[in-house]
C-alpha positions, -999 to 999 in steps of 0.1 A, spaced: 593 -306 -564 555 -298 -562 560 -262 -570 581 -269 -601 556 -295 -613 527 -271 -607 545 -244 -627 552 -268 -656 515 -280 -657 503 -243 -656 528 -233 -684 515 -262 -705 478 -258 -699 475 -219 -700 485 -214 -737 462 -242 -748 434 -227 -728 439 -192 -743 441 -207 -779 410 -228 -772 390 -198 -760 401 -177 -790 391 -204 -814 358 -210 -798 349 -173 -799 360 -170 -835 338 -199 -845 309 -189 -823 306 -153 -836 315 -160 -872 286 -161 -896 274 -196 -908 286 -229 -896 322 -230 -885 346 -258 -877 364 -236 -852 338 -239 -825 342 -276 -818 380 -273 -821 379 -245 -796 358 -265 -772 381 -295 -776 412 -273 -769 396 -259 -737 386 -294 -725 422 -306 -732 437 -277 -712 414 -285 -683 422 -322 -685 460 -314 -685 456 -292 -654 434 -316 -635 457 -345 -641 487 -325 -630 469 -315 -598 460 -352 -592 496 -362 -597 508 -335 -572 482 -345 -546 491 -382 -550 528 -374 -546 521 -354 -515 500 -381 -499 526 -407 -506 554 -385 -491 534 -380 -459 522 -416 -455 556 -433 -460 568 -446 -427 592 -473 -438 599 -505 -420 629 -517 -401 646 -549 -410 655 -572 -382 679 -600 -390 672 -632 -372 703 -653 -368 701 -690 -372 717 -714 -346 749 -716 -366 752 -678 -368 742 -673 -404 712 -650 -411 681 -669 -422 
């Protein structure tokens, strides 16, 4: 499960990162003031946020899988034989 989720997060974040870098470079090296620079920065930040949140979810799932011990239920029978 972790491997599939990691691939999904990577496939979602990588194109956004590439598009963000391209937009940033287009706006940064273009003459005059350009709106593409802040859009590129926002796209890069969004891609990083998606990847970091995905890694957090994977780490949380792994910790929960390793820490689950479960508990046994013990039925205590009442004097008349019915469980209480």
